[in-house]
C-alpha positions in Angstrom: 42.3 5.0 -2.6 44.3 8.1 -1.8 48.0 7.8 -1.1 49.1 8.1 2.5 50.5 11.5 3.3 51.5 13.5 6.4 48.2 15.2 6.7 46.3 12.0 6.5 48.6 9.5 8.3 47.0 6.5 9.9 46.3 6.3 13.6 46.3 3.0 15.5 43.2 1.9 17.3 44.3 0.1 20.4 42.6 -2.3 22.8 44.8 -3.2 25.8 45.2 -3.4 29.5 44.1 -0.6 31.9 47.6 1.1 32.3 48.3 1.1 28.6 44.9 2.4 27.7 45.2 5.2 30.2 48.5 6.3 28.5 46.9 5.9 25.1 43.8 7.9 25.9 45.9 10.6 27.6 47.8 10.9 24.3 44.5 11.1 22.4 43.3 13.9 24.7 46.4 16.1 24.1 46.3 15.3 20.3 42.7 16.5 20.2 43.6 19.7 21.9 46.4 20.2 19.4 43.9 19.7 16.5 41.5 22.2 18.0 44.1 24.9 18.3 46.2 24.3 15.1 44.1 22.2 12.8 40.5 23.2 13.4 39.3 21.6 10.2 40.8 18.3 11.3 39.2 18.6 14.8 35.9 19.2 13.0 36.3 16.1 10.9 37.2 14.0 13.9 34.1 15.2 15.8 32.0 14.1 12.8 33.5 10.6 12.6 34.1 10.0 16.3 31.0 7.9 16.9 31.8 5.7 13.9 35.4 5.3 15.1 34.1 4.2 18.5 31.9 1.8 16.8 34.9 0.2 14.9 36.6 0.0 18.3 33.6 -1.8 19.9 33.6 -4.3 17.0 37.3 -4.9 17.5 36.7 -5.7 21.2 33.9 -8.0 20.1 36.2 -9.8 17.6 38.7 -10.4 20.5 35.8 -11.7 22.7 34.7 -14.1 19.9 38.3 -15.2 19.3 38.7 -16.1 23.0 35.4 -17.9 23.1 36.6 -20.0 20.1 39.8 -20.9 22.0 42.0 -18.7 19.8 45.1 -17.5 21.7 45.2 -13.8 22.2 48.0 -13.1 24.7 49.4 -9.7 23.8 49.2 -6.9 21.3 50.9 -9.0 18.6 47.8 -11.2 18.7 45.3 -8.4 18.5 43.9 -7.5 15.0 45.6 -4.4 13.7 43.2 -1.5 13.1 44.2 1.9 11.8 42.2 5.0 10.7 42.6 8.3 9.0 40.1 10.9 7.8 39.5 14.2 6.1 36.4 16.4 5.8 34.6 14.0 3.4 35.8 10.4 4.1 37.2 8.1 6.7 39.7 5.4 5.8 40.5 2.3 7.8 43.1 -0.4 7.3 42.8 -3.8 9.0 44.9 -6.9 9.3 43.5 -10.1 11.0 46.4 -12.1 12.3 44.4 -15.2 13.2 41.7 -15.1 10.5 43.4 -13.7 7.4 40.8 -15.0 4.9 39.1 -12.5 2.7 35.6 -13.5 3.9 36.5 -12.4 7.4 37.4 -9.0 6.2 34.2 -8.7 4.2 32.1 -9.8 7.1 33.7 -7.3 9.4 33.3 -4.5 6.9 29.6 -5.4 6.4 29.1 -5.2 10.2 30.7 -1.8 10.3 28.4 -0.5 7.5 25.2 -1.9 8.9 25.9 -0.6 12.4 27.1 2.9 11.4 26.2 5.8 9.2 28.8 5.0 6.6 28.8 3.7 3.0 31.7 2.0 1.2 33.5 4.1 -1.4 36.5 1.9 -2.2 38.1 -1.2 -0.8 41.4 -3.0 -1.8 44.0 -5.4 -0.4 47.5 -4.0 -0.4 50.7 -4.9 1.5 48.9 -7.4 3.7 46.3 -5.0 4.8 42.6 -4.5 3.8 42.1 -0.8 3.0 38.6 0.6 3.1 37.5 4.1 2.3 34.1 5.1 3.7 31.9 8.1 3.5 28.9 9.4 5.5 25.4 8.6 4.2 23.3 11.6 3.4 21.0 10.7 6.3 20.5 7.9 8.7 17.9 6.1 6.7 19.0 3.0 4.8 18.5 3.0 1.0 15.1 1.9 -0.1 14.7 -1.7 -1.0 11.7 -2.2 -3.3 8.9 -4.6 -2.8 9.9 -8.2 -3.7 7.7 -9.4 -6.5 8.6 -13.1 -6.0 5.9 -15.6 -6.9 6.6 -17.6 -3.8 3.9 -16.2 -1.5 5.0 -18.2 1.5 8.3 -16.4 1.8 7.6 -12.8 3.0 10.5 -10.3 2.7 11.0 -8.6 6.0 14.4 -6.8 6.0 17.9 -6.8 4.5 21.1 -8.2 6.0 24.4 -7.3 4.4 22.6 -6.4 1.2 20.5 -9.6 1.0 16.8 -9.8 1.6 15.7 -11.8 4.6 12.5 -13.9 4.2 9.9 -15.0 6.6 8.5 -18.4 5.6 5.0 -18.3 7.2 4.5 -22.0 6.8 7.6 -23.2 8.8 8.1 -20.1 11.0 4.7 -19.2 12.5 3.8 -16.0 14.4 5.9 -12.8 14.7 7.0 -10.7 17.6 8.4 -7.2 16.8 9.9 -5.0 19.5 11.4 -1.6 19.5 11.2 1.6 21.5 9.7 4.9 20.2 11.8 6.1 17.3 13.4 2.8 16.6 12.1 2.4 13.1 9.5 -0.2 14.1 6.6 1.5 12.3 8.6 1.8 9.1 9.6 -1.8 9.4 6.0 -2.9 9.8 4.9 -0.9 6.8 7.5 -2.8 4.7 6.4 -6.2 6.0 2.7 -5.3 5.5 3.4 -4.2 2.0 4.6 -7.7 1.2 1.8 -9.5 3.2 -1.2 -7.5 2.0 -0.6 -8.1 -1.6 -1.5 -11.8 -1.1 -3.3 -12.2 2.3 -6.0 -10.8 4.5 -4.8 -9.0 7.6 -6.9 -7.9 10.6 -5.4 -4.9 12.4 -5.8 -3.5 15.9 -4.2 -0.1 15.8 -2.5 0.5 19.2 -2.0 4.3 18.7 -5.2 4.8 16.6 -3.2 6.8 14.1 -0.3 4.7 12.7 -2.5 2.6 10.4 -5.7 4.6 10.1 -4.5 5.9 6.7 -4.4 2.3 5.4 -7.6 1.0 7.1 -9.1 0.1 3.7 -6.2 -2.2 3.0 -7.1 -4.5 5.9 -9.8 -7.1 6.0 -10.8 -5.6 9.4 -9.4 -2.5 11.1 -10.1 -1.3 14.6 -8.7 1.4 16.8 -7.7 0.4 20.3 -10.1 3.2 21.4 -12.9 0.9 20.3 -12.0 -1.7 22.9 -15.1 -3.9 22.6 -14.6 -4.2 18.8 -11.0 -5.2 19.3 -12.0 -7.9 21.7 -14.6 -9.2 19.3 -12.0 -9.2 16.5 -9.7 -11.5 18.6 -12.5 -13.8 19.5 -13.6 -14.1 15.8 -10.1 -14.8 14.7 -9.9 -17.6 17.3 -13.3 -18.9 16.3 -12.2 -19.0 12.6 -9.1 -20.9 13.6 -11.3 -23.5 15.4 -13.6 -23.7 12.4 -10.6 -24.5 10.2 -9.5 -27.3 12.5 -13.0 -28.8 12.5 -13.0 -28.8 8.7 -9.5 -30.4 8.5 -10.7 -33.1 10.8 -13.7 -33.8 8.5 -11.5 -34.1 5.4 -8.7 -35.9 7.3 -5.9 -33.4 6.5 -3.3 -32.1 8.9 -2.5 -28.7 7.4 -3.9 -26.2 4.9 -0.8 -25.8 2.7 -0.3 -29.2 1.0 -3.6 -28.9 -0.9 -4.2 -25.2 -0.6 -7.3 -25.7 1.5 -7.3 -22.2 3.1 -5.2 -19.1 2.6 -3.1 -17.9 5.5 -4.7 -15.1 7.5 -3.0 -12.6 9.9 -4.0 -10.8 13.1 -1.8 -7.8 13.9 -2.0 -6.2 17.3 0.0 -2.9 17.6 1.1 -1.8 21.1 0.0 -5.2 22.4 1.2 -4.6 26.0 -0.7 -1.3 26.3 -3.8 -2.9 24.9 -3.7 -5.8 27.4 -3.0 -3.4 30.3 -6.1 -1.4 29.4 -8.5 -4.4 30.0 -10.2 -5.3 33.2 -8.9 -8.3 35.1 -11.5 -10.8 33.8 -11.3 -9.6 30.2 -7.5 -9.6 30.3 -7.4 -13.2 31.4 -9.8 -14.1 28.6 -7.8 -12.4 25.9 -4.4 -13.7 27.1 -6.0 -17.2 27.0 -7.2 -16.6 23.4 -3.8 -15.2 22.3 -2.1 -18.3 23.8 -4.5 -20.6 22.0 -3.9 -19.0 18.6 -0.1 -19.0 19.2 -0.2 -22.8 20.0 -2.6 -23.9 17.4 -2.6 -21.4 14.6 0.4 -22.7 12.6 -1.3 -25.8 11.0 -4.3 -23.8 9.8 -2.5 -20.7 8.7 -3.9 -18.3 11.4 -0.9 -16.1 12.1 -0.2 -13.6 14.9 1.9 -10.4 14.6 2.4 -8.7 17.9 4.1 -5.3 18.2 5.3 -4.0 21.6 8.0 -1.9 23.2 8.8 -4.4 25.9 8.1 -8.2 25.7 7.2 -8.6 29.3 6.4 -12.1 30.4 3.4 -10.8 32.3 1.6 -10.4 29.0 3.4 -13.0 26.9 4.6 -16.0 29.0 7.7 -17.8 28.0 5.7 -20.9 27.0 3.6 -18.8 24.6 6.5 -16.7 23.4 8.3 -19.9 22.3 5.7 -20.2 19.5 6.8 -16.9 18.0 9.6 -18.2 15.8 10.1 -14.8 14.1 11.4 -12.2 16.5 12.8 -8.8 15.7 14.4 -6.2 17.9 14.9 -2.8 16.4 17.0 0.3 17.5 19.2 0.7 20.5 18.2 -1.6 23.4 19.6 -2.8 26.7 20.6 -6.4 27.6 17.3 -7.0 29.3 15.3 -6.6 26.1 17.7 -9.0 24.3 17.4 -11.5 27.1 13.6 -11.3 26.9 13.5 -11.8 23.2 16.4 -14.2 22.6 17.0 -15.7 26.0 20.6 -14.6 26.0 22.6 -11.4 25.8 25.6 -13.0 23.9 26.6 -11.6 20.5 24.4 -8.5 20.8 25.7 -4.9 20.5 23.8 -2.1 22.2 24.8 0.4 19.6 22.2 -0.2 16.9 20.8 2.9 15.2 17.3 3.7 14.0 16.2 1.2 11.4 18.8 -1.4 12.4 18.5 -4.4 14.7 18.5 -8.1 15.2 16.2 -10.8 13.8 15.8 -14.4 14.6 14.0 -16.4 11.9 13.5 -19.9 13.1 16.9 -20.9 14.3 18.9 -18.4 12.3 20.0 -15.0 13.6 20.7 -11.9 11.5 21.8 -8.3 11.9 19.2 -6.4 9.8 18.5 -3.1 8.2 15.0 -1.9 7.6 14.2 -1.2 4.0 12.8 2.4 3.8 9.2 2.8 2.7 7.2 5.9 3.3 3.9 4.1 3.3 2.3 0.7 2.7 2.7 0.0 -1.0 0.7 -2.7 -2.7 1.7 -2.3 -6.3 
């Protein structure tokens, strides 16, 4: 960590009442003008790091919000966590002191949240004089470092993402059906390629390609592949998947078993529908009702017999996925920047969600656990 000097002195990040913040922001305004006139290289560095500094400030506000919700007293500035920053052309440094939560784990959790929601990587970190000093640098690009395919022998636990450097797993036995949401450019396709890389090595997947181009390159990897342009074939695929599910139930009844897993009776099988909402909207009224009924049937019954749905959509509208059906999707992922409405649709609440997620970042709820996630970067579906 570099020693503090006049050129790189620390500046306080404040969160306060309206009058104080007006004075504070006015001071910042004139300071920025001074930098632009007399310290152009400093102004340039500030511009580069401005968004990440704002992100730290948002997280500071969120920390105060959480403290209040947990009945921790925050009455004035002396109760607010202390946040300072400095920067040069290559790095940004922050120093933090939590007054109410001074344990090291709280500093680590806060730092990890900064890293996963920004374009920064940790260069150095150290405790000194009661403060947690962290030096951060910009990543070369906005794509998280690649996490290679997990070669675990436990086939029921599918790696889906990373959270603070740890792989998050989807247990397909206890957490049936997946719902993935993200707007165009959110990193959803890259995310799905990573998930499919881990599923296809063990299991059969039927794919309905909603854009007709995202998965055509990998059509041979799937048990069955259909472009949404071939509407009748897509409808037949869903019907056949439902029929196979019913057939599995019939056999389990004959042999008096209640699931496929305990005795390895059947292998799990997946049906992935990309751009699910658009596909449903393209159907006539009668066919739409029929398909919605089949999807609901699979969502309710598929768990015990290993018939698993993966639905991809930009907006989880209840018109196409009712709340009762959606409750069967115990893996839910929202990628990229989103508004409160999307979080409410996916997680039934807007609490504890930031609207500043970047491409390839988001939130996942796996069963009853919630994570901030980062998408491992894969250029293509990799089966070896």
